[in-house]
BALOBA-1460 file (C-alpha; in Angstrom, 3 decimals):
// residues 68
<rec num="1" residu="x" x="-0.023" y="0.028" z="-0.031"/>
<rec num="2" residu="x" x="1.411" y="3.441" z="-0.573"/>
<rec num="3" residu="x" x="2.340" y="5.818" z="1.955"/>
<rec num="4" residu="x" x="-0.366" y="8.294" z="0.535"/>
<rec num="5" residu="x" x="-3.115" y="6.071" z="0.644"/>
<rec num="6" residu="x" x="-2.386" y="4.905" z="4.232"/>
<rec num="7" residu="x" x="-2.118" y="8.387" z="5.444"/>
<rec num="8" residu="x" x="-5.582" y="9.085" z="4.079"/>
<rec num="9" residu="x" x="-7.106" y="5.956" z="5.615"/>
<rec num="10" residu="x" x="-5.576" y="7.026" z="8.769"/>
<rec num="11" residu="x" x="-6.765" y="10.407" z="8.675"/>
<rec num="12" residu="x" x="-10.096" y="9.286" z="7.408"/>
<rec num="13" residu="x" x="-10.247" y="6.561" z="10.382"/>
<rec num="14" residu="x" x="-9.448" y="9.259" z="12.871"/>
<rec num="15" residu="x" x="-11.968" y="11.922" z="11.555"/>
<rec num="16" residu="x" x="-14.493" y="9.249" z="11.938"/>
<rec num="17" residu="x" x="-13.198" y="7.930" z="15.210"/>
<rec num="18" residu="x" x="-13.181" y="11.543" z="16.651"/>
<rec num="19" residu="x" x="-16.792" y="12.349" z="15.279"/>
<rec num="20" residu="x" x="-18.249" y="9.581" z="16.612"/>
<rec num="21" residu="x" x="-16.529" y="10.079" z="19.980"/>
<rec num="22" residu="x" x="-18.179" y="13.771" z="20.111"/>
<rec num="23" residu="x" x="-21.285" y="12.034" z="19.247"/>
<rec num="24" residu="x" x="-20.943" y="9.399" z="22.054"/>
<rec num="25" residu="x" x="-20.199" y="12.162" z="24.246"/>
<rec num="26" residu="x" x="-23.520" y="13.903" z="24.280"/>
<rec num="27" residu="x" x="-25.122" y="11.015" z="26.140"/>
<rec num="28" residu="x" x="-25.153" y="10.977" z="30.021"/>
<rec num="29" residu="x" x="-22.749" y="8.073" z="31.350"/>
<rec num="30" residu="x" x="-25.784" y="6.351" z="33.031"/>
<rec num="31" residu="x" x="-27.369" y="5.831" z="29.795"/>
<rec num="32" residu="x" x="-24.355" y="4.383" z="28.443"/>
<rec num="33" residu="x" x="-22.412" y="3.117" z="31.207"/>
<rec num="34" residu="x" x="-24.879" y="1.862" z="33.800"/>
<rec num="35" residu="x" x="-27.473" y="-0.239" z="31.596"/>
<rec num="36" residu="x" x="-26.787" y="-3.422" z="29.965"/>
<rec num="37" residu="x" x="-28.078" y="-1.956" z="26.390"/>
<rec num="38" residu="x" x="-25.360" y="0.569" z="26.718"/>
<rec num="39" residu="x" x="-22.766" y="-1.714" z="25.534"/>
<rec num="40" residu="x" x="-24.120" y="-1.268" z="22.126"/>
<rec num="41" residu="x" x="-23.094" y="2.330" z="22.289"/>
<rec num="42" residu="x" x="-19.537" y="1.426" z="21.911"/>
<rec num="43" residu="x" x="-19.682" y="-1.708" z="19.681"/>
<rec num="44" residu="x" x="-19.202" y="0.943" z="16.606"/>
<rec num="45" residu="x" x="-15.593" y="1.559" z="18.126"/>
<rec num="46" residu="x" x="-14.669" y="-1.777" z="17.323"/>
<rec num="47" residu="x" x="-13.854" y="-0.940" z="13.569"/>
<rec num="48" residu="x" x="-12.204" y="2.030" z="14.119"/>
<rec num="49" residu="x" x="-9.984" y="0.209" z="16.559"/>
<rec num="50" residu="x" x="-9.355" y="-2.606" z="14.297"/>
<rec num="51" residu="x" x="-8.129" y="-0.668" z="11.130"/>
<rec num="52" residu="x" x="-5.594" y="1.120" z="13.639"/>
<rec num="53" residu="x" x="-4.270" y="-2.357" z="14.288"/>
<rec num="54" residu="x" x="-4.265" y="-3.293" z="11.070"/>
<rec num="55" residu="x" x="-2.365" y="-0.223" z="9.503"/>
<rec num="56" residu="x" x="0.458" y="-0.803" z="12.529"/>
<rec num="57" residu="x" x="3.682" y="-1.512" z="10.388"/>
<rec num="58" residu="x" x="4.909" y="-4.964" z="10.106"/>
<rec num="59" residu="x" x="7.334" y="-6.541" z="11.910"/>
<rec num="60" residu="x" x="9.230" y="-8.282" z="9.107"/>
<rec num="61" residu="x" x="7.777" y="-11.748" z="9.385"/>
<rec num="62" residu="x" x="4.815" y="-13.745" z="8.373"/>
<rec num="63" residu="x" x="2.460" y="-15.782" z="10.618"/>
<rec num="64" residu="x" x="3.050" y="-19.619" z="10.423"/>
<rec num="65" residu="x" x="0.255" y="-21.377" z="8.082"/>
<rec num="66" residu="x" x="-0.333" y="-24.817" z="9.324"/>
<rec num="67" residu="x" x="-1.944" y="-26.970" z="6.638"/>
<rec num="68" residu="x" x="-3.516" y="-30.212" z="7.920"/>
């Protein structure tokens, strides 16, 4: 992946994540953290975090593939 494309994806992901957190901050803590249904508000954060993990620089090795 080219560095320019990677940077654009990271910027777009960061803007989306910040916008979602700003939207999430409008709710009271009792709505989101103290009720069982409140966790649903935090589930959309997972794709943002997953994309950050995918964009980390590689460590120079590949995972072993086991074929049965």
